[in-house]
N, C-alpha and C positions, 0 to 999 in steps of 0.2 A: 465454354462451361468452366475455365480457370476463374473468371471475375466472380461468378454467384459464389464459387466454394469459397473464395478469399472472404468476399464479404460475410459468408454464413460464420466463417471461424472468427473474424472480429467481434460480429454479434454475439457468438459463443464466449470468447475472452470477456467483451465487456460485460455480459451477463454474470460469469463467474467473478470478475471483480463487485459488480455492483449487489452481489448476493453473496457477498463472503460473511459478513455477520450471519445471515442466514444459516448457511452452511455451518458457522461454527455453533450455533445456538442447535441446530439438530443434532450434529456431532455430539454436544455436551449431555443433551437429553438424552440420547441413545446410547452414549456410555454408561451415565446412572443408571439409565433401566438395564442395560446388559448386566453392570456390576451387581444390582438389586435383585434381578432375575435370577442371575447365577447364583449368587448366595444364598436365596429362598430353596431355588432347587437342587443346591448342593447339600443344604442342610436337611430338606426334606428326603432326601434319596438316601442319605446317610442314616437317619433315623427309621424309614423305613426297611431298609436291609438289616439294620441291627435288629430291629422287631421281628422281621420275617426270618432270620436265621437263629434268632434268640428261640424263638417260638418251636420250630421246627427241631431245631438241638434238642431244648429241653423234653418235648415231646419222644423224641428217640432216646435219647440218653434214660428217660424215664421208664421207658417200656424196656428197654434192655435191662435196667436194674431191676426192674420187676421179674422178670424174665429169669434173670440169675438166681435170684432170690428163690422162685416158685419153683423152677425146672432144673436147673444144675444142683442147687442146693438137694433135690432129693434125688440125686443119683448117688451112688455108692461111693464111698470115698476114694476106691478105685476102679473106675468105670472101665468098662471094655471099649474096644472102638467102635463096635456097633451102637453102643449106647451113646456114644459122644455124638455120635454122626445126626443118630435119632434127635436128639437134645436139640444139637443145631438145627436142624430142619425145622423141627416145631416152632423154634425162637423165632426164625427167619420169616416164618409164615404169617407172623404177627400184622396189625394193620400198618405198620410204620416201614414195613418194606427194606429190610437192611438185610445185609449178609453178617455172618457168624462163623468163628472160628473159637474151637473149645481145646483147652490143652490141660491132660491130666496124667497120671501114671495109673497102668493096669495092675491086675492081680500081680503080675511077674515082675514088677517095677519099671517097666520100660514106659517111655513117654509116648503117649498117642495122642493124635490130635483129630478132631473131629470137624468138619465144615459142611456148611450148609449149602454152599455151591462150589464144587473142586476148582473149577477154573476162574470163579470170580473174586474170588478173595481167599487170600492165603495167608500164613504167618510171613510170609517174605514182606506182605504189604505194608504190616504194622511198622510206623517208625521206630527205630532204636531207643529214642528217647521216652515214647511213649510206655514200651516195653519195659525199660528199666523202672520208671514211677511206679510202673502196678506192682513190680515185683517187690517193691519197698514196702514192710507193712508202718502203720502208723500207729501210735499210742493214744488210746482214747482217754478221758477224763478218770475213768474207773482204772487205771491201768494197763486195761487188757489191749492186745494188738487187734487191730483192725485193718481192713483194707477198703482203700477209698474208690470211687469212680473217676478215672481220667480222659481227658479228651483231648483233640486238637484237630484242626481244620488243614485240611491239604489239598493243591492244587495239581492235577497229573494230565497230562494232554489236555488241557484248558479247560478240564472239567472239575468242581470243586467238590469235595468230600469231607465228610465228620466221621473220624476214627475215634472210638472209644474202648475202654477194657477197663475190668476189674478182675478182683479175685475172690472166691468165695470163702470165707473164713473158715478155720478148724483145718486148711490144709487141702480144700476142694481143687477142682477146676479153676483154671483162669480163662475168662473169656474176653473176647476181641470181636467188634462190631464196624460195621463200615456203611455208610449211608451216602447216597449220592444226593447232593445239593442241586442238581442240574434243573429240577422244575422250577425251585427256587429261583436259581439264577436265571432262568427263562423270563420268570415274572418279573424279576429285577431289572432286567434289559428292556422290558415292555415299559415298566416303570420309568427307565431312562431316557428312552425315546418319548415318552409322553412328556416328562419336563423338558427334554430338548425342544419340542413342539410350542409347549408353553412358552419357553424361554423366547423363541422366536417369534411368536405371536406378540408376546409381551414387548418385544424390541421394535416390531414393525408399529403397534401401538404407539409406541414411544414417541417414535420417529414422527408419525402423521399427528400427533398433539402437538410435537417441537414445532412442525411445519406451521400448523393453525394459530398456535402463540406466537412463532416469529412472524407469521404474516399479520396478526393483529398488531404486534408491537412496531413490525418496519414498516408497515405503510405509511401512519404518520410521521416517522422518521425520513422516508424516501420523500413524502410531499414537502416536507420540511427541505430537504436537500434541493428540490427542484426550485422551491420559492426562494432559496438562498442564492442558487445559480442566477435566477433572472434578476433578481437584485443586484448582484454582481453586473449582470449585464446593462444595468442602469435602468431596469422597469422598476421603478420604485413606488409603484401603486401595487405591487404585489403584497396580497393579504392571504394568510389560510383561513379555512372554516375549523371553527372551535366547535367543539362539541365534547361534553364529558366534563369531570372534576378532575381526573387522574392528572399525574405529572405531565405527562402526554400534552394535556390541555393546556396544563398551565406552562410547557415550553411553547406552545403554539402561541398563546396571548402573549408572553413575552416579545417572540419574533413578531407579532403586529404590533407591539407597541414600539420596540425599535424600529421597525420598518417606516413607522408615521414619524417617529422623530426625524428618523434619517432623509427623509422625504422633505420635511418642512425644513431643517435645516438645509439641505441642498437647494431648496427653493429660495430661501435667504439669502445663501450665498450667491447664487446665480443673479439674482435681483440686484444684490449689491457690486458684483463684478459687472453687471451689465449697466447697472447708473455709474461705475466708476468709468466704465469703457466711454460711455456717452459724455461723461464729464470731460474726459481728456481729449475724445475728438471734438467737441464744443469748444473747448477750450484753444484746441490746436487751431482749429478753424477760425475762432473769433480772433486770435493772434494774427491771423497772417495779413488781415488788412493791415494793421497798425506796422506791422513787421514790414510789408512791403513801401509803406511810404518812409518808414526809418531808414529802410536800405537804400532809398533812391536819395536819401540825405547824405546818407555816410558816402556812397559813393560819389556825390560832388563834392564833401569835403576831403576824400581821399585824392580826388584830382587838382584840387586847390592846395595840398598838405605843402608843396614848396613853398608858397606863398604866405605861409602862416606865420605867426609867431612862435618863435623856439619855444616858448614857454606852454604855448598851447598845443603845437604836435603831437607829443607824447598822449595826451588826453584824447585827442582824435583817433589817432592810431589805434588806443584803446576802444574807443568807442566802435570803430571800426571792426577790429577784431571779434569782439563780444558780439556785436549784431550778428555777423556772418555763424559764429557760433551758435546764438540763439534761432537764428535762421535753419540752420541745420537739424537743429534739437527738436524745431516743430515739426521739420518734415518728418525726421525719425519718428517723431512720436504718432504721426497720422498713419504712417506705414505700419507701425507696430499694431496700432488700432486695428487697421483693415486686416491684419493676420488673424488678431484676438477673434475678431467678429465673423471671419471667414468669408469675408467677401473680396479678397485677394484673388485676382484672376491672371492667368497666362495669356499673353500674347504671344502665340508661336509664330516662328519662322526657320527658315533653313539658314543656319549661320556657319561661316567658317571659323572654326574656331582661334586660329591664329591672326585672323583678320581682325574678328572682335579684340583680343588681347592687345594687340597694337594699337585699334583707336582708342583703348580704354588708357594706355600707360601715354600714349600722344595727348591725349585730351587734357592730361594732370600733369605733362611734362615732366616724364618720370623716364625718358629714354635714357638718359645717360647713368641713370641708376639702378636699371632694371635689364638683365640678360634673359633673353626669349629663347627658350629650346621647344620649338612646335613646327611639324611640317605643316606645310600648305596643301590644302586639300581635304582635310579632317574638317567635317562638317558634321551637324547635329541639328535636330529641330528643337528649337529653345527659345525662351522669351529672351530677346537681345538686351533689351532696360534691364530686365533682372539680372541676368548675367554679368553686367555691367557693374551692377551693384555689386555684387557678389566679389567681383576681382578687385574693384576699387577699395573694398573694407580688407579683403586679404594682404593686397600688395601695400595700400597705405598702412596697415596696421605693422607689415614687414618693415616700411621703411622707417616708422618714425619709433620702434621699439625695438628692432634688430639693427643688425649692420649690413651697410652696402659692400657687394651688390646684392640686390635680391634676384634670384633667379627663379624663372617661372617655365616649367617644362610641362609638356602635355604628351599623354601617350593613351592608345585605347587596350584596354584589357577585357578581352572576352565581349561582352555586349556593354561594357561600359567604358564613359570616358573618364579621366583622370588627370586632374590639373593639379600640378604641387606648384606650392609657392614657398620658397626656403630662403631666408634671411642668413646672415653669418654673424649676429649676436650672440650674447650669452646665452641664449635658450629661454624655456619658461621655466621657474621652478615647479618641482614636483607638487607641490600644496596648491600651486594654481591650474596647473591644468584641467582639474576637473570643471573649473569655474569660468574658463575663458569665454564661453558662449552666454554666460549667465547675462541677464539684462543688469545694468548699472553697475556689474561689477569692476571694479578698479584694484588691481593689485600694485598698492601706492608704494609700496617697498621695493618692488622690481621696476616699477614705471612711474619714477618722478616726476618726468617732464609729460605725463600724459595730459591732454587738454580736451579729451573727447568726452562724448556724454555714457559712454558704456555700454551703448545699443548697436553700435556697428557690426560687431560679430553676431550678436542673436540675429540682426536682421538678413544678416549673410546666410546665415543657418536655417532661415526662416524661407528663404528666396531657394534654398537647395531642395528643402523638404518638398515645396509645392511643387518642384521641378520632379519628385520622386527619387532626389538624391541625398548626399550625406556629405559633410564636412567632420575631418576628424585632424586633432591638433597632437603634434608630439614633437619629442628633440630629437635632431639628427645625432647620429654616433659622430659625425666630424664637427658638431658645432652648429649652434643654430637652430633655431625654431623651424618645425615643417607643417605647413597646413595644406592638408589633401582634399580636394572639390571631387567627389566621385559623383556623377551622372549618368542617369541610364542613355543609352546611345542607339535604341531600337526605334524602328519605324513607328511612327505618330500618326493616328487618325485625324488629328486637329487641324484646324485652317490657319492662317498668318494673319487673319482679318480681325483680330481683336477677340476671338470668343475663344473661350476655356473649353478643354475635351474634356470628356467623361474620363478619359484613360488616365490624364493628369491628375485628375481630380481625385481619381481611386489613389492613386500613387501618394499623392500629399497627404491624405488620409491615413494611409500606411505608416 
């Protein structure tokens, strides 16, 4: 159960990575829609709220003012308690449904208060600021003092109220009204919920629209990404289906044109490379026949060197040396050609590493110049001839360009076999290290006596690669250069009769 869960998690994370642009598009669309919807809903709510409250307020205050003028102004200048109560109840029974408080002086000069509902609305419920404003007379244009209608909104216990007040001119009673705005608040809450639902629906619609738009835009982009990935994998015949005339279609046409041009250039380069490889192989093969004859002649001349004229002997030695060098170059070129053509094969056998190194050193008469540090019994399944080529190049390079003695050590590290070749020379300059395995590379400043072709180390590296191994070059802290050959020391499925194995071929490809 754990493995499928991990697989699902990887697929989910991959899906997130692949659709990150899609997510960003959806989020941007949703954010824009949210801002627009909230702004529109907020403006609509504010306008409707003001309209509803203003309409209710104007109707209630207009009715109250009219009632003050018609009913309260008709009362005596000094009304009694009963007259004020009756007038307040009559005013409250109007169509607007508000409570009333009337304040005046009775015939005895005492302040009397009349209310429409004794417990619902009293003088204590009127804000002090409103009472103060109502008591202050206003001078009209004619110079007479008048009293205006004042009002304000209050919220008490979560319920909004409208409180208004005015005074009858000529010293008549003062009246206050209280109207609950709870029905209007309920209507406004319903409006807010409706606008909220509309906003949510707009957000969902915007997200769906963004998803559709993102799909329309990103499908061609995804196809372009897949095609580019196939092109990077070497499938140069990859092309995109082009439809439409928009920018994405133009991008697909550009990709197809680029892929076609790249395919043609790669085909031309491959053809030229194949022609060059065939030329080198043919040339090397054709050179072997005359070189064989020349080598035979130079061997005879070398044997007769002591009996030659002293004036001719240096020329003979030069011819012998250059013939051998040319022979080695031709062999190296043929080996490089086999590597480039992919025809190099392993002939595997169980090899005792210490014996193989000893044989390599002995065959080249290097016993006095090389110290071997290798235990007997360390074996590996390798190609003996190719291992000999690697060792000969590494040790010969150390003897030629380093300092004696050259130390060769062998050790096992996990599943790998490590063979180190260290000299006691000045080391390799830092600027040369990255190029020591390049073909035909010679660092003439540090190696003035170099007479090689510049192919030895590159051939050694190719032989290591075909075994699935590697060669690295570095400078030892104690002085001198160190070349380390790392080869896999696992069990091989190959045979030792000349056939190459699938396992070694896969390692070589890597």
